[in-house]
C-alpha positions in Angstrom: -17.0 49.5 -18.3 -16.2 49.9 -14.6 -15.4 46.8 -12.1 -16.1 46.8 -8.3 -12.9 48.4 -7.4 -14.1 51.3 -9.9 -11.1 50.4 -12.1 -11.9 51.6 -16.0 -11.2 49.2 -18.8 -9.8 50.0 -22.0 -11.9 49.4 -25.1 -9.9 46.8 -26.4 -6.5 44.7 -25.8 -7.0 44.0 -22.2 -4.9 40.9 -21.1 -6.3 38.0 -19.1 -4.1 35.5 -17.3 -5.9 32.1 -16.2 -5.7 30.8 -12.7 -5.9 26.7 -13.0 -5.1 25.5 -9.7 -6.7 22.1 -8.4 -6.3 22.8 -4.7 -6.4 25.7 -2.3 -2.7 25.6 -1.4 -1.9 25.7 -5.0 -4.3 28.3 -5.6 -2.9 30.9 -3.0 0.8 30.4 -4.5 -0.5 30.7 -8.2 -2.5 33.9 -7.5 0.7 35.7 -6.4 2.5 34.6 -9.5 -0.1 35.9 -12.0 -0.3 39.1 -10.0 3.3 39.6 -10.4 2.9 39.4 -14.1 0.6 42.3 -14.0 -2.4 41.4 -16.2 -5.4 43.6 -16.9 -7.8 40.5 -15.7 -7.3 37.1 -13.8 -9.6 34.2 -15.0 -10.2 31.7 -12.2 -11.2 28.6 -14.2 -12.7 27.0 -11.6 -13.4 23.7 -13.4 -9.8 23.0 -12.9 -10.5 23.2 -9.2 -11.3 19.9 -7.4 -13.9 21.4 -5.2 -15.9 23.7 -7.6 -19.5 22.5 -6.4 -18.8 23.3 -2.7 -20.1 26.7 -2.6 -19.1 27.6 0.9 -15.5 26.7 0.1 -15.6 28.9 -3.2 -17.0 31.8 -1.1 -14.2 31.5 1.4 -11.3 31.3 -1.4 -12.7 34.3 -3.1 -12.6 36.2 0.0 -9.1 35.1 0.6 -7.7 36.0 -2.9 -9.1 39.1 -3.2 -6.9 41.1 -1.1 -4.0 39.6 -3.2 -5.4 40.6 -6.5 -4.3 44.6 -5.8 -7.5 45.5 -7.6 -6.9 43.2 -10.5 -10.6 42.1 -11.6 -11.5 38.6 -11.1 -13.2 36.6 -13.8 -14.9 33.2 -12.7 -15.3 30.8 -15.4 -16.9 27.2 -15.2 -16.2 25.6 -18.5 -18.2 22.5 -19.1 -16.6 19.6 -21.3 -19.1 20.5 -24.0 -17.3 23.7 -24.4 -13.8 22.7 -23.9 -13.4 22.6 -20.2 -13.0 20.1 -17.6 -16.3 20.3 -15.9 -18.1 16.9 -16.7 -21.7 18.3 -15.6 -25.1 18.3 -16.9 -26.5 21.7 -17.9 -29.0 21.5 -15.0 -26.1 21.4 -12.4 -24.3 24.0 -14.3 -27.1 26.3 -14.0 -27.5 25.8 -10.4 -23.8 26.4 -9.9 -24.0 29.6 -11.7 -26.9 30.6 -9.6 -24.6 30.0 -6.5 -21.7 31.9 -8.0 -23.8 34.8 -8.8 -25.2 35.4 -5.6 -22.1 34.4 -3.0 -19.2 35.1 -4.6 -18.1 38.8 -4.8 -16.4 38.9 -8.2 -16.1 41.4 -11.0 -17.1 39.3 -13.9 -18.9 35.9 -14.5 -18.7 33.7 -17.6 -22.0 32.4 -18.7 -22.0 29.8 -21.3 -25.0 30.9 -23.4 -26.2 27.7 -24.9 -26.5 26.1 -21.3 -28.5 28.8 -19.8 -30.7 30.7 -22.7 -33.8 28.7 -21.9 -33.5 29.5 -18.2 -35.5 32.4 -17.5 -35.4 32.3 -13.7 -31.5 32.4 -14.1 -31.8 35.2 -16.4 -34.0 37.4 -14.0 -31.4 36.7 -11.4 -28.5 37.6 -13.1 -30.0 40.9 -14.1 -30.0 41.9 -10.3 -26.3 41.1 -9.4 -23.6 43.5 -9.5 -21.5 41.3 -11.9 -20.6 42.0 -15.3 -21.5 38.9 -17.5 -19.3 37.4 -20.3 -21.7 35.6 -22.3 -19.8 32.9 -24.1 -19.8 30.4 -27.1 -17.2 28.0 -28.0 -16.8 25.5 -30.9 -13.6 23.5 -31.1 -14.4 21.9 -34.5 -15.8 24.6 -36.6 -16.4 28.5 -37.3 -19.9 29.8 -38.0 -20.7 31.6 -41.0 -20.6 35.5 -40.7 -24.3 35.7 -41.0 -24.5 32.9 -38.3 -22.2 34.7 -35.8 -24.4 38.0 -36.2 -27.4 36.1 -35.5 -26.1 34.6 -32.5 -24.4 37.9 -31.2 -27.8 39.5 -31.7 -29.7 36.9 -29.7 -26.9 37.0 -26.8 -27.6 40.7 -26.9 -31.5 40.0 -26.6 -31.3 37.8 -23.3 -28.3 39.4 -21.5 -27.9 43.1 -22.6 -25.0 45.4 -21.7 -22.7 42.2 -21.2 -19.7 41.2 -22.8 -20.1 38.7 -25.7 -17.2 36.0 -26.6 -17.2 33.8 -29.5 -14.2 31.3 -29.7 -14.1 29.0 -32.8 -11.7 26.8 -34.7 -11.2 28.2 -38.1 -10.7 25.4 -40.9 -9.3 28.0 -43.5 -8.5 31.5 -43.6 -11.8 32.5 -44.8 -13.1 31.5 -41.5 -10.5 33.7 -39.9 -11.4 36.7 -42.0 -15.2 36.3 -41.1 -14.3 36.2 -37.4 -12.3 39.5 -38.0 -15.0 41.1 -40.0 -17.7 40.3 -37.4 -15.4 41.4 -34.6 -14.7 44.9 -36.1 -18.2 45.7 -37.1 -20.1 44.6 -33.7 -17.1 45.7 -31.7 -17.9 49.4 -32.8 -21.2 49.2 -30.6 -20.8 46.3 -28.2 -17.9 44.8 -26.1 -17.0 41.6 -27.7 -14.2 39.2 -27.6 -13.8 37.4 -30.8 -11.3 34.6 -31.2 -10.3 32.4 -34.0 -8.7 29.5 -32.3 -5.2 27.8 -33.2 -2.2 29.0 -35.0 -4.2 30.0 -38.1 -6.3 32.3 -35.9 -3.5 33.8 -34.0 -3.9 37.1 -35.7 -7.2 37.7 -33.8 -5.2 37.5 -30.5 -3.0 40.3 -31.6 -4.8 42.6 -33.4 -7.3 43.5 -30.7 -7.3 47.0 -31.1 -7.9 46.8 -34.9 -10.6 44.3 -34.6 -12.3 46.3 -31.8 -11.9 43.0 -29.5 -12.1 43.6 -25.8 -9.7 40.9 -24.4 -6.9 38.5 -25.2 -6.5 35.4 -22.9 -2.8 34.6 -22.6 -1.0 32.3 -20.3 2.0 32.9 -17.7 4.1 30.1 -19.1 2.3 26.9 -20.4 -0.3 27.3 -23.0 -3.9 26.6 -22.0 -5.5 27.2 -25.5 -4.8 26.4 -29.2 -2.9 29.4 -30.4 -2.6 31.1 -27.2 0.4 33.2 -26.5 2.4 33.8 -23.2 1.9 37.2 -21.6 5.2 38.4 -22.4 4.7 37.5 -26.1 1.4 39.3 -26.0 2.6 42.4 -24.4 5.3 42.6 -27.0 3.2 42.0 -29.9 0.2 44.5 -28.6 2.7 47.0 -28.1 3.8 46.8 -31.8 0.2 47.0 -33.1 -1.0 50.1 -31.0 
């Protein structure tokens, strides 16, 4: 897998830091802090940004921060409240904004909430013609699908959006759920690029054993945690180095 800067990626254990500023001034300062920490990817969580619906401003800001990234790839994510984010918007507005991001923002990766877009054939056609790597995502903060349900969902994602990254982040109720996530990650990750996360402290092992589980990316924080069970970048680098 190659980015716009022709940067090759490891097949597993890439580290991603979130950019969660609310305004332009904070955004430009925070980017520098994240770049200094040397992650493999920076995820701009635009749902935290006050003006994520203003496409001209979003385009201008991407153009401003790109030179600061030192070729670190940029993933843009608009996470709705339905899937644990801050954006309190309808699926129809979500689709409209994703269309605008895909056609106006010069970025490496774009997160796509699968259940928000899978019935929109026009968006599917548009995205297939963009030079952006898609991260097709599914989140559930209350439960974990069965192994069979996860396999079915991943196959459905692959059908609609082939040659993408597939992300499932779910909350385990017990360690059997964690084992099911690990099993699916290991099996599907042999052939596809997957991010498989069991959230919370119970599922922290899925954020650490990314090489063993064929999981492409682990999400970390610079200091303050942004998701259940998430590690800081320093913790992640130390632990991942122990499980090479």
